[in-house]
N, C-alpha and C positions, 0 to 999 in steps of 0.2 A: 301526891307526895312531891315535894320540891326536889329538884335535882341539884346536887352540889357541883359547883364549878371546880375543876381542877386548878390548883395554884402552881405557878412556876416559881422555882427557887431563884430569885433575882440575885442572890449573893454570889452564886457561881458565875452568872453572866458578868458581874462586875470584876470578878477575878480574871476571867478570860479577856475582857477588854483591857485590863491593866497589863496582863502578860503580852498582849498584842502591841500595846503602846511601848512597852520596854523592848520588845523584839525589834520594832521599827526604829527606835532611837539608837539601839546598838548597831544595827546593820546598815543604817544610812550614814553616808559621809556628808559632812558639812563643808561647804566651800570656805576656805580661809583666805582672807584678804592678804595680798602680798603687795609690797611697795618698796620704795627706796628709803632706807633709814638715813636721813640726812638732817642735821640740825639747821633750821632756818635762821638767817641772820636776824638780829634784833631790829625793831623798827628804827627808822632813821630819825634822829633828833632834828627837828626843824631849825634849831638854833646852832647846829653844828656847822663849822666852816665847810666850804666846798672842798671835796677831796682833790688832791693834786692829779693832774692828768697822767694817764698811764702811757708810757712810751710804746710806740708801735712794735719795737723789737721784743718787748716783754709780753706780747699778746699772742697766744696760740689759738688761731681761729679754726673752729670745728663747726661745719654746717651739715645739716641733714635735710635733703629736699623732700618733696611730697612723694617721690618714687623710691624713698629710702636709700638714695645714693648719698654716700658719705664723701665730703670734701674737706680736706685738711690743708690749711695754708694755701688754698687756691688750687690744689691738686686732688683729683678723684682718687680715692684709696679704698681699701677694704677694712672692715671692722677688725679683722685678724691682725692688721699692721698698726692699728691705732695705739695700742698699749706701748709698743716699742718707740713709736714716733713721739708719744707724750713724754716718756721717760727721757729720751734723748734731748727733747726740747728743755725740760725742766732742769736736767743735770748740766747741759751745755758742756760736755767733757772737754771740748777743744777750745773753749773760751771764744767761740765764734762771735764777732761783733754784730752779726745779724740776729743772734739768738739772745735770750734773756740775760740781763745783767745779774751779777751776784754781789751781795754785800756781806762784809764780815760782821758777824754778830756774836756777842758773848752770850752763851746760853748756859744757864745753870745745869750742872751734871754733864755737860758736853764740852764746855770750853768754847774757844773761838771756832766758829764754823762759817763756811760760805753758805749763805741762804739765797736761793733763787728768788728773783723778783718776778718770775714768770706767772702769768695769769692765763687760765684756759677759758676762752670765750666760746660757749656752746650756744648755738642757735639752731632751732629746728622749725620746719614748716608746720602749719596747722594740721596738715594732712599726713604727717609722718606717722607711721604705724607705731603703736605702743611697744611692740617687740623690738623694733629698731632703736627706739628711744632708750629703752632699758639696756639693750646691748651696748650702746655707746656709753651710757652712764657707767655701766659695769666696767668697761675697759678703762675709762678715765680714772675711776676709783681704784682699780687694780694697779694701774701704773703708779699712783701715789702711794698705795699700800706697799708695793714692792720696794720703792725708794725708802719708805719708813722702815721696812724690815731690814734693809741693808744698813741703815744708820743704827738701828737698835742692835743688830748683831755685832757691828763693829765696836760699839761702845759698851754694850751690856752683855753680849754673848747669847742673847735670845731674840726671837722674833718680836716685832712690835705687838702682835696680838696676845703674846704671852706675858707682857709687862703687867704688873699688878700695882706698882707704886704710882700714884697719880702724878707725882712730881716728875718722874721719868717719862710718863706718857706725855705730859705737857711739854717736856723738853724736846721730845722727838717731833711732836706736832708743831712746835715753834721752828724747828730746823727744816721741816718739810710740811709747809702749810697746805691745806686743801683749798687752793685758790681757783675755784671754778665759778665763773660768772655766767649765769644763765639768763639770756634775754627772753622776753615774752615771745611765744610762737607767733610767726607771721607767715605770709605767703612769700616764700623764698624764690620760687620759680621752678623751672624744670618742666619738661613736656611729657 
């Protein structure tokens, strides 16, 4: 007499595999990419005229070397001081002739305002750590955002981040431009 082979119920195995898959998907964390949200400038028009040179007094030089040392305007400093130094440079509250010029500009919704011609020149070494690079970027952006908040509070009574009207946002951005020039990383030096 022929023996019958016992059969396994494959349906329940598929259910178990599906439950295990769901369990691992729910309990596993996925790495989320983080980065700097910054709008890149448009490509340069080859037919555009040469831009005018920037006067030295209008340039705020920020360097980071391969050992993550921060140098601002030729002086070694810390990341903690960078935001205040940047704000002081851009605002030039004492109208110091060695700091950036200001021009009077008529801005819709704001009226006539002094707008800084200051440009932040950021240069880092190829071997600068990513953490230091991000820390410097954050401090520079924080300085500009604080100035924008002050302008927005003065004219509209709310912080810049709370503005919803695009015309008001554009007005504050015109009054306080995000003028950060980033050079290609190179070997800056340092031992």
